[in-house]
C-alpha positions in Angstrom: 7.5 -121.4 78.5 5.8 -118.1 79.3 6.1 -115.5 76.6 6.9 -112.0 77.8 5.4 -109.7 75.1 3.7 -107.0 77.1 5.0 -103.6 78.2 3.4 -103.0 81.5 3.4 -99.7 83.5 5.7 -101.4 86.1 8.2 -102.5 83.4 8.2 -99.1 81.8 8.8 -97.5 85.2 11.6 -99.9 85.9 13.4 -99.2 82.6 13.0 -95.4 83.1 14.7 -95.9 86.5 17.5 -98.1 85.2 18.3 -95.7 82.3 18.1 -92.7 84.5 20.5 -94.3 87.0 22.9 -95.3 84.3 22.8 -91.9 82.7 23.6 -90.2 86.1 26.6 -92.4 86.6 28.2 -91.9 83.2 27.8 -88.2 83.4 30.4 -88.3 86.2 32.5 -91.0 84.6 33.8 -89.4 81.4 37.4 -90.5 80.6 39.7 -87.6 80.2 40.1 -86.6 76.6 36.7 -88.1 75.6 34.5 -85.1 76.5 33.5 -84.4 72.9 32.3 -88.0 72.3 30.6 -88.0 75.7 28.7 -84.8 74.9 27.3 -86.4 71.7 26.2 -89.4 73.6 24.6 -87.3 76.3 22.6 -85.4 73.6 21.3 -88.6 72.1 20.4 -90.1 75.4 18.5 -86.9 76.4 16.7 -86.9 73.1 15.6 -90.6 73.4 14.5 -90.2 77.0 12.5 -87.1 76.0 10.9 -89.2 73.2 10.2 -91.9 75.8 8.5 -89.5 78.1 6.5 -88.1 75.1 5.3 -91.6 74.1 4.5 -92.5 77.6 2.3 -89.5 78.1 0.5 -90.4 74.9 -0.1 -94.0 76.1 2.3 -95.4 73.5 4.2 -97.6 75.9 5.8 -99.8 73.3 7.3 -96.8 71.6 8.4 -95.4 75.0 10.0 -98.7 75.9 11.8 -98.8 72.5 13.1 -95.2 73.0 14.5 -96.1 76.4 16.3 -99.1 75.0 17.9 -96.8 72.3 18.9 -94.4 75.1 20.5 -97.1 77.1 22.2 -98.5 74.0 23.9 -95.2 73.5 25.1 -95.3 77.1 26.4 -98.8 76.7 28.2 -97.9 73.4 30.1 -95.2 75.3 31.1 -97.7 77.9 32.2 -100.3 75.3 34.2 -97.6 73.4 36.0 -96.5 76.6 34.3 -93.1 76.7 33.0 -93.8 80.2 34.8 -95.6 83.0 32.3 -97.8 84.9 32.4 -101.3 86.3 28.8 -101.9 87.2 27.7 -104.9 85.2 24.2 -104.6 86.5 23.6 -101.3 84.5 26.2 -101.5 81.8 27.8 -104.0 79.3 31.3 -103.9 80.7 34.3 -105.5 79.2 
């Protein structure tokens, strides 16, 4: 079994793309009445993506990758808590 324990530039680029795409979708998928919760999630996602960019620029790819995973985790939590209405099981953990 091959162990995948390296964050490559390609992998980092892919995860930036996935998280950006997911974020763009949920910004237009807020369930009515959940705007306050969505705003909090959006702030956290923006902060973690900003951190990821900062770490990437410094060459800290592992930290950038971790920050992207936190950002996407916030997005997924909003999906699971019915703050966003999405059905794409490629980008989100849908029920």
